[in-house]
N, CA, C and O atoms as CSV, one atom per row, in Angstrom:
chain,resi,resn,atom,element,x,y,z
A,1,MET,N,N,110.905,40.772,125.046
A,1,MET,CA,C,112.352,40.719,125.098
A,1,MET,C,C,112.836,41.691,126.178
A,1,MET,O,O,112.663,42.903,126.050
A,2,ASN,N,N,113.425,41.168,127.211
A,2,ASN,CA,C,113.948,41.990,128.297
A,2,ASN,C,C,115.417,42.281,128.051
A,2,ASN,O,O,116.226,41.389,127.794
A,3,ARG,N,N,115.726,43.563,128.139
A,3,ARG,CA,C,117.132,43.967,127.988
A,3,ARG,C,C,117.626,44.490,129.321
A,3,ARG,O,O,116.920,45.227,130.009
A,4,LYS,N,N,118.808,44.118,129.676
A,4,LYS,CA,C,119.409,44.609,130.907
A,4,LYS,C,C,119.940,46.017,130.669
A,4,LYS,O,O,120.405,46.330,129.573
A,5,PRO,N,N,119.872,46.870,131.693
A,5,PRO,CA,C,120.421,48.217,131.528
A,5,PRO,C,C,121.903,48.163,131.200
A,5,PRO,O,O,122.639,47.310,131.696
A,6,SER,N,N,122.316,49.082,130.362
A,6,SER,CA,C,123.718,49.082,129.936
A,6,SER,C,C,124.530,50.141,130.684
A,6,SER,O,O,125.387,50.806,130.103
A,7,LEU,N,N,124.250,50.286,131.967
A,7,LEU,CA,C,124.999,51.252,132.761
A,7,LEU,C,C,126.234,50.586,133.344
A,7,LEU,O,O,126.164,49.553,134.010
A,8,THR,N,N,127.345,51.204,133.074
A,8,THR,CA,C,128.609,50.693,133.589
A,8,THR,C,C,128.890,51.309,134.953
A,8,THR,O,O,128.203,52.237,135.380
A,9,ALA,N,N,129.886,50.794,135.619
A,9,ALA,CA,C,130.288,51.344,136.913
A,9,ALA,C,C,130.701,52.801,136.766
A,9,ALA,O,O,130.452,53.609,137.661
A,10,GLU,N,N,131.326,53.141,135.654
A,10,GLU,CA,C,131.730,54.535,135.414
A,10,GLU,C,C,130.513,55.441,135.265
A,10,GLU,O,O,130.509,56.562,135.772
A,11,LYS,N,N,129.485,54.966,134.574
A,11,LYS,CA,C,128.268,55.764,134.417
A,11,LYS,C,C,127.572,55.962,135.759
A,11,LYS,O,O,127.099,57.057,136.062
A,12,TYR,N,N,127.511,54.888,136.571
A,12,TYR,CA,C,126.941,55.020,137.906
A,12,TYR,C,C,127.719,56.031,138.743
A,12,TYR,O,O,127.117,56.817,139.474
A,13,ALA,N,N,129.018,56.020,138.650
A,13,ALA,CA,C,129.845,56.968,139.403
A,13,ALA,C,C,129.557,58.397,138.950
A,13,ALA,O,O,129.499,59.307,139.777
A,14,THR,N,N,129.378,58.601,137.655
A,14,THR,CA,C,129.058,59.929,137.123
A,14,THR,C,C,127.697,60.393,137.627
A,14,THR,O,O,127.534,61.547,138.025
A,15,ILE,N,N,126.726,59.491,137.607
A,15,ILE,CA,C,125.388,59.830,138.107
A,15,ILE,C,C,125.446,60.187,139.591
A,15,ILE,O,O,124.838,61.168,140.018
A,16,ASP,N,N,126.165,59.404,140.364
A,16,ASP,CA,C,126.318,59.691,141.799
A,16,ASP,C,C,126.930,61.065,142.035
A,16,ASP,O,O,126.500,61.795,142.928
A,17,GLU,N,N,127.924,61.414,141.244
A,17,GLU,CA,C,128.586,62.717,141.388
A,17,GLU,C,C,127.622,63.853,141.043
A,17,GLU,O,O,127.601,64.874,141.731
A,18,LEU,N,N,126.831,63.686,139.992
A,18,LEU,CA,C,125.866,64.719,139.612
A,18,LEU,C,C,124.789,64.888,140.681
A,18,LEU,O,O,124.400,66.013,140.992
A,19,VAL,N,N,124.311,63.795,141.238
A,19,VAL,CA,C,123.316,63.870,142.313
A,19,VAL,C,C,123.918,64.556,143.536
A,19,VAL,O,O,123.256,65.371,144.178
A,20,ARG,N,N,125.163,64.234,143.860
A,20,ARG,CA,C,125.837,64.853,145.007
A,20,ARG,C,C,125.962,66.356,144.814
A,20,ARG,O,O,125.668,67.126,145.729
A,21,LEU,N,N,126.394,66.781,143.632
A,21,LEU,CA,C,126.545,68.205,143.353
A,21,LEU,C,C,125.194,68.918,143.350
A,21,LEU,O,O,125.080,70.046,143.831
A,22,GLY,N,N,124.177,68.259,142.810
A,22,GLY,CA,C,122.832,68.841,142.816
A,22,GLY,C,C,122.302,69.026,144.220
A,22,GLY,O,O,121.676,70.043,144.520
A,23,SER,N,N,122.544,68.053,145.087
A,23,SER,CA,C,122.097,68.155,146.480
A,23,SER,C,C,122.779,69.314,147.198
A,23,SER,O,O,122.144,70.026,147.975
A,24,ILE,N,N,124.056,69.500,146.943
A,24,ILE,CA,C,124.795,70.618,147.553
A,24,ILE,C,C,124.222,71.949,147.062
A,24,ILE,O,O,124.039,72.875,147.852
A,25,ALA,N,N,123.939,72.043,145.766
A,25,ALA,CA,C,123.402,73.286,145.192
A,25,ALA,C,C,122.022,73.604,145.776
A,25,ALA,O,O,121.742,74.757,146.102
A,26,VAL,N,N,121.169,72.601,145.910
A,26,VAL,CA,C,119.833,72.815,146.483
A,26,VAL,C,C,119.953,73.256,147.935
A,26,VAL,O,O,119.257,74.179,148.358
A,27,ASN,N,N,120.818,72.615,148.696
A,27,ASN,CA,C,121.012,72.980,150.094
A,27,ASN,C,C,121.513,74.422,150.225
A,27,ASN,O,O,121.047,75.167,151.087
A,28,ASP,N,N,122.461,74.812,149.369
A,28,ASP,CA,C,122.964,76.194,149.382
A,28,ASP,C,C,121.853,77.190,149.048
A,28,ASP,O,O,121.755,78.244,149.676
A,29,ALA,N,N,121.014,76.858,148.058
A,29,ALA,CA,C,119.919,77.746,147.662
A,29,ALA,C,C,118.893,77.880,148.781
A,29,ALA,O,O,118.389,78.976,149.028
A,30,GLN,N,N,118.576,76.780,149.462
A,30,GLN,CA,C,117.637,76.837,150.580
A,30,GLN,C,C,118.186,77.694,151.713
A,30,GLN,O,O,117.451,78.492,152.295
A,31,ASN,N,N,119.448,77.542,152.028
A,31,ASN,CA,C,120.056,78.346,153.088
A,31,ASN,C,C,120.077,79.823,152.717
A,31,ASN,O,O,119.858,80.679,153.575
A,32,GLU,N,N,120.336,80.129,151.458
A,32,GLU,CA,C,120.331,81.526,151.003
A,32,GLU,C,C,118.927,82.119,151.110
A,32,GLU,O,O,118.773,83.272,151.515
A,33,SER,N,N,117.907,81.345,150.752
A,33,SER,CA,C,116.527,81.812,150.882
A,33,SER,C,C,116.193,82.091,152.345
A,33,SER,O,O,115.572,83.104,152.666
A,34,ARG,N,N,116.605,81.200,153.215
A,34,ARG,CA,C,116.351,81.414,154.649
A,34,ARG,C,C,117.053,82.672,155.136
A,34,ARG,O,O,116.486,83.445,155.908
A,35,ARG,N,N,118.282,82.878,154.688
A,35,ARG,CA,C,119.043,84.057,155.106
A,35,ARG,C,C,118.342,85.338,154.654
A,35,ARG,O,O,118.350,86.338,155.372
A,36,LEU,N,N,117.736,85.307,153.468
A,36,LEU,CA,C,117.061,86.482,152.920
A,36,LEU,C,C,115.619,86.624,153.404
A,36,LEU,O,O,114.953,87.613,153.099
A,37,GLY,N,N,115.142,85.640,154.157
A,37,GLY,CA,C,113.773,85.697,154.668
A,37,GLY,C,C,112.722,85.278,153.667
A,37,GLY,O,O,111.540,85.572,153.848
A,38,VAL,N,N,113.133,84.596,152.613
A,38,VAL,CA,C,112.199,84.114,151.605
A,38,VAL,C,C,111.842,82.671,151.955
A,38,VAL,O,O,112.734,81.843,152.134
A,39,PRO,N,N,110.536,82.358,152.056
A,39,PRO,CA,C,110.188,80.987,152.440
A,39,PRO,C,C,110.496,79.990,151.336
A,39,PRO,O,O,110.264,80.257,150.157
A,40,ASN,N,N,111.019,78.840,151.731
A,40,ASN,CA,C,111.187,77.736,150.792
A,40,ASN,C,C,109.825,77.088,150.609
A,40,ASN,O,O,109.062,76.954,151.566
A,41,VAL,N,N,109.518,76.687,149.386
A,41,VAL,CA,C,108.230,76.078,149.075
A,41,VAL,C,C,108.482,74.637,148.642
A,41,VAL,O,O,109.355,74.360,147.821
A,42,TYR,N,N,107.695,73.729,149.216
A,42,TYR,CA,C,107.831,72.306,148.911
A,42,TYR,C,C,106.493,71.768,148.423
A,42,TYR,O,O,105.440,72.202,148.890
A,43,SER,N,N,106.528,70.835,147.497
A,43,SER,CA,C,105.329,70.133,147.059
A,43,SER,C,C,105.403,68.717,147.620
A,43,SER,O,O,106.291,67.940,147.270
A,44,ILE,N,N,104.449,68.395,148.500
A,44,ILE,CA,C,104.392,67.075,149.115
A,44,ILE,C,C,103.037,66.474,148.766
A,44,ILE,O,O,101.995,66.993,149.164
A,45,ASN,N,N,103.063,65.386,148.026
A,45,ASN,CA,C,101.831,64.738,147.555
A,45,ASN,C,C,100.927,65.712,146.809
A,45,ASN,O,O,99.706,65.664,146.956
A,46,GLY,N,N,101.521,66.594,146.010
A,46,GLY,CA,C,100.760,67.531,145.186
A,46,GLY,C,C,100.238,68.747,145.929
A,46,GLY,O,O,99.506,69.545,145.344
A,47,ARG,N,N,100.583,68.913,147.184
A,47,ARG,CA,C,100.119,70.057,147.976
A,47,ARG,C,C,101.310,70.937,148.322
A,47,ARG,O,O,102.378,70.430,148.663
A,48,LEU,N,N,101.133,72.259,148.238
A,48,LEU,CA,C,102.227,73.187,148.519
A,48,LEU,C,C,102.331,73.473,150.011
A,48,LEU,O,O,101.332,73.701,150.693
A,49,TYR,N,N,103.566,73.454,150.496
A,49,TYR,CA,C,103.862,73.795,151.884
A,49,TYR,C,C,104.936,74.875,151.888
A,49,TYR,O,O,105.890,74.819,151.112
A,50,TYR,N,N,104.771,75.853,152.766
A,50,TYR,CA,C,105.697,76.980,152.871
A,50,TYR,C,C,106.439,76.870,154.193
A,50,TYR,O,O,105.839,76.621,155.238
A,51,GLU,N,N,107.741,77.058,154.135
A,51,GLU,CA,C,108.559,76.987,155.346
A,51,GLU,C,C,108.473,78.312,156.083
A,51,GLU,O,O,108.738,79.366,155.506
A,52,THR,N,N,108.104,78.262,157.351
A,52,THR,CA,C,108.004,79.475,158.162
A,52,THR,C,C,109.393,79.848,158.689
A,52,THR,O,O,110.313,79.034,158.609
A,53,PRO,N,N,109.563,81.059,159.227
A,53,PRO,CA,C,110.867,81.438,159.781
A,53,PRO,C,C,111.346,80.530,160.913
A,53,PRO,O,O,112.544,80.463,161.189
A,54,THR,N,N,110.412,79.826,161.575
A,54,THR,CA,C,110.790,78.907,162.650
A,54,THR,C,C,111.169,77.535,162.122
A,54,THR,O,O,111.601,76.675,162.890
A,55,GLY,N,N,111.013,77.316,160.811
A,55,GLY,CA,C,111.363,76.038,160.217
A,55,GLY,C,C,110.195,75.084,160.078
A,55,GLY,O,O,110.350,73.988,159.539
A,56,GLU,N,N,109.022,75.487,160.560
A,56,GLU,CA,C,107.835,74.648,160.433
A,56,GLU,C,C,107.247,74.806,159.035
A,56,GLU,O,O,107.532,75.782,158.341
A,57,LEU,N,N,106.424,73.842,158.627
A,57,LEU,CA,C,105.763,73.913,157.334
A,57,LEU,C,C,104.326,74.361,157.531
A,57,LEU,O,O,103.653,73.933,158.469
A,58,SER,N,N,103.859,75.235,156.630
A,58,SER,CA,C,102.508,75.773,156.693
A,58,SER,C,C,101.879,75.684,155.310
A,58,SER,O,O,102.580,75.761,154.301
A,59,THR,N,N,100.564,75.521,155.259
A,59,THR,CA,C,99.877,75.484,153.964
A,59,THR,C,C,99.406,76.863,153.531
A,59,THR,O,O,98.975,77.032,152.391
A,60,SER,N,N,99.478,77.856,154.416
A,60,SER,CA,C,99.035,79.202,154.030
A,60,SER,C,C,100.171,79.939,153.318
A,60,SER,O,O,101.316,79.946,153.770
A,61,ASP,N,N,99.821,80.551,152.202
A,61,ASP,CA,C,100.783,81.259,151.362
A,61,ASP,C,C,101.115,82.619,151.985
A,61,ASP,O,O,100.236,83.478,152.060
A,62,PRO,N,N,102.351,82.841,152.430
A,62,PRO,CA,C,102.693,84.123,153.052
A,62,PRO,C,C,102.667,85.275,152.058
A,62,PRO,O,O,102.517,86.425,152.470
A,63,PHE,N,N,102.808,85.008,150.775
A,63,PHE,CA,C,102.787,86.070,149.778
A,63,PHE,C,C,101.369,86.602,149.568
A,63,PHE,O,O,101.194,87.795,149.318
A,64,VAL,N,N,100.366,85.750,149.665
A,64,VAL,CA,C,98.978,86.187,149.531
A,64,VAL,C,C,98.636,87.090,150.699
A,64,VAL,O,O,98.018,88.138,150.511
A,65,ASP,N,N,99.031,86.695,151.913
A,65,ASP,CA,C,98.770,87.514,153.094
A,65,ASP,C,C,99.450,88.872,152.969
A,65,ASP,O,O,98.850,89.889,153.317
A,66,ALA,N,N,100.686,88.912,152.482
A,66,ALA,CA,C,101.416,90.174,152.332
A,66,ALA,C,C,100.761,91.046,151.283
A,66,ALA,O,O,100.703,92.263,151.455
A,67,THR,N,N,100.264,90.466,150.198
A,67,THR,CA,C,99.610,91.235,149.131
A,67,THR,C,C,98.342,91.866,149.657
A,67,THR,O,O,98.060,93.027,149.358
A,68,VAL,N,N,97.575,91.130,150.431
A,68,VAL,CA,C,96.320,91.662,151.006
A,68,VAL,C,C,96.642,92.823,151.925
A,68,VAL,O,O,95.976,93.858,151.873
A,69,ARG,N,N,97.653,92.667,152.767
A,69,ARG,CA,C,98.024,93.750,153.686
A,69,ARG,C,C,98.480,94.989,152.912
A,69,ARG,O,O,98.148,96.111,153.296
A,70,CYS,N,N,99.237,94.798,151.827
A,70,CYS,CA,C,99.701,95.935,151.035
A,70,CYS,C,C,98.527,96.621,150.357
A,70,CYS,O,O,98.473,97.850,150.313
A,71,ASP,N,N,97.587,95.849,149.829
A,71,ASP,CA,C,96.418,96.426,149.159
A,71,ASP,C,C,95.530,97.167,150.160
A,71,ASP,O,O,94.979,98.220,149.838
A,72,GLU,N,N,95.391,96.628,151.361
A,72,GLU,CA,C,94.568,97.273,152.369
A,72,GLU,C,C,95.186,98.599,152.812
A,72,GLU,O,O,94.462,99.543,153.131
A,73,SER,N,N,96.499,98.675,152.835
A,73,SER,CA,C,97.145,99.913,153.293
A,73,SER,C,C,97.015,101.026,152.257
A,73,SER,O,O,97.180,102.199,152.590
A,74,LYS,N,N,96.720,100.672,150.999
A,74,LYS,CA,C,96.598,101.679,149.940
A,74,LYS,C,C,95.197,102.296,149.883
A,74,LYS,O,O,95.008,103.363,149.297
A,75,THR,N,N,94.216,101.622,150.493
A,75,THR,CA,C,92.849,102.161,150.445
A,75,THR,C,C,92.730,103.337,151.398
A,75,THR,O,O,93.269,103.302,152.504
A,76,PRO,N,N,92.014,104.395,150.968
A,76,PRO,CA,C,91.890,105.589,151.834
A,76,PRO,C,C,90.957,105.388,152.991
A,76,PRO,O,O,90.761,106.302,153.792
């Protein structure tokens, strides 16, 4: 038994508005991260990519590199 979706035009309009607001919020958060120098992280086909300061995507985790450098500076 196939049932047709019961979404009305009003429900579609509400969904569109929520998606629009969500997109604006994500864009604002990404811009704030860039302003603060924090890389945005994306998952593409299950693989993590980090946005570099130049806007390119990299697979190397900048936080791991920073942790290693901090740990190395603490050794006598």
